[in-house]
C-alpha positions as CSV (number, residue, x, y, z in Angstrom):
1,M,75.7,112.7,121.3
2,R,74.4,109.4,120.0
3,S,77.9,107.9,120.3
4,I,78.0,108.8,124.0
5,A,74.7,107.0,124.5
6,V,76.0,104.0,122.7
7,I,79.2,103.9,124.8
8,A,77.2,104.2,128.0
9,Y,74.9,101.4,126.8
10,V,77.9,99.2,125.9
11,I,79.5,99.7,129.3
12,G,76.2,99.3,131.1
13,V,75.3,95.9,129.8
14,S,78.7,94.2,130.4
15,A,79.3,96.0,133.7
16,T,76.5,93.9,135.5
17,Y,78.7,90.8,135.1
18,N,82.1,90.0,136.4
19,T,83.0,87.7,133.5
20,C,81.8,86.9,130.0
21,Q,80.9,83.4,131.1
22,E,78.6,84.9,133.8
23,M,76.9,86.7,131.0
24,C,76.7,83.5,129.1
25,D,75.2,81.6,132.0
26,S,72.3,84.2,132.2
27,H,71.6,84.2,128.5
28,E,69.7,81.1,127.4
29,A,71.1,80.9,123.9
30,C,74.6,80.8,125.3
31,A,73.9,78.8,128.5
32,N,72.3,76.0,126.6
33,S,75.1,75.9,124.0
34,K,78.3,73.9,123.8
35,Y,80.3,77.1,123.4
36,G,80.4,79.3,126.5
37,S,82.0,82.7,126.4
38,Y,85.3,84.2,127.5
39,C,87.2,87.5,127.2
40,K,89.1,87.4,123.8
41,S,92.5,89.0,123.5
42,N,90.9,92.0,121.7
43,G,88.8,92.8,124.8
44,V,85.4,91.6,123.7
45,C,83.3,88.7,124.9
46,F,83.3,85.7,122.5
47,G,80.0,85.5,120.6
48,F,78.1,88.4,122.3
49,Y,76.7,91.4,120.4
50,H,74.4,94.3,121.4
51,K,71.0,94.0,119.9
52,D,68.0,96.1,120.5
53,D,67.8,96.6,124.3
54,G,69.9,93.6,125.1
55,Y,72.3,91.3,123.4
56,C,72.5,88.2,121.3
57,F,74.9,85.2,121.1
58,Q,76.0,84.8,117.5
59,P,77.1,81.1,117.5
60,T,73.6,79.9,118.3
61,E,71.5,82.8,117.0
62,Q,73.1,83.3,113.6
63,E,69.8,84.2,111.8
64,S,69.1,87.2,114.1
65,C,72.6,88.1,115.4
66,D,74.6,89.6,112.5
67,D,78.2,90.0,113.7
68,T,78.9,92.2,110.6
69,T,76.5,94.9,111.7
70,L,76.1,94.6,115.4
71,M,78.5,96.0,118.0
72,P,80.4,93.5,120.1
73,V,80.0,93.3,123.9
74,Y,83.2,94.4,125.7
75,C,84.6,92.3,128.5
76,P,83.8,93.4,132.1
77,E,86.7,95.4,133.6
78,E,87.4,92.7,136.1
79,E,88.1,90.1,133.4
80,E,91.5,89.9,131.7
81,P,91.6,88.7,128.1
82,K,92.7,85.0,128.0
83,P,95.9,84.5,126.0
84,T,95.5,82.3,122.9
85,C,97.3,78.9,122.7
86,H,99.7,80.6,120.2
87,D,100.5,83.3,122.8
88,V,101.2,80.8,125.5
89,C,103.3,78.7,123.1
90,N,105.4,81.8,122.2
91,N,106.2,82.2,125.9
92,L,107.4,78.6,126.3
93,E,110.8,78.2,124.6
94,Q,110.2,74.4,124.0
95,C,106.9,75.1,122.2
96,R,108.1,78.2,120.3
97,M,111.2,76.4,119.0
98,S,109.3,73.2,118.1
99,K,108.1,72.2,114.7
100,W,104.5,71.9,116.0
101,G,103.5,75.0,117.9
102,S,100.2,75.0,119.6
103,Y,96.5,75.6,118.7
104,C,93.2,75.3,120.4
105,K,91.5,71.9,119.9
106,T,88.0,73.5,119.5
107,W,86.4,70.1,118.7
108,Q,87.1,68.8,122.2
109,D,85.0,69.5,125.3
110,P,86.5,71.1,127.2
111,Q,88.7,72.8,124.6
112,V,92.5,72.4,125.3
113,C,95.7,73.7,123.8
114,F,97.7,71.1,121.8
115,G,100.7,70.0,123.8
116,I,100.6,72.6,126.6
117,I,100.3,71.1,130.1
118,K,99.8,72.8,133.4
119,K,101.9,71.1,136.1
120,A,100.9,70.7,139.8
121,D,103.0,73.8,140.6
122,D,101.0,75.9,138.0
123,S,104.0,76.2,135.7
124,L,103.5,75.2,132.0
125,C,105.4,72.8,129.8
126,F,105.2,71.5,126.3
127,A,104.6,67.7,126.2
128,P,105.8,66.9,122.7
129,T,109.4,68.0,123.6
130,D,109.5,67.6,127.4
131,E,109.8,64.1,128.8
132,D,109.0,65.4,132.3
133,C,105.8,67.2,131.3
134,D,103.0,65.8,133.5
135,G,99.9,67.5,134.7
136,E,96.5,68.7,133.4
137,P,95.7,70.0,130.0
138,Y,95.8,73.8,129.5
139,Y,92.3,75.0,128.6
140,C,91.7,77.5,125.8
């Protein structure tokens, strides 16, 4: 019976938001950080864990937000997990077959995938191997 209450609690907290970033914007420790939140490919919001009657944001609340013991916050149903740079690269033959691949440049703000460009027509290309690859960086 306790597990049913926990499941209802998990669903209830994340269901009040449409995206993980909306949750971040309303939680001071996340909103004032350089990180933000997003729906990870495993279906949980980056950085958020259930704690007491609310939640905590582990990247900025490390002392009191133990990600080894707390339950992660699942993404709201409306939000699809964002593919990783590696996933996107594997779907682009030029990237997949290159010697470089792609990764998230986490030290940049905003974070972008190495080499992956979003063209004006919303298609993607891999700049290191495509001479006609012009557009905006692909965010991770």
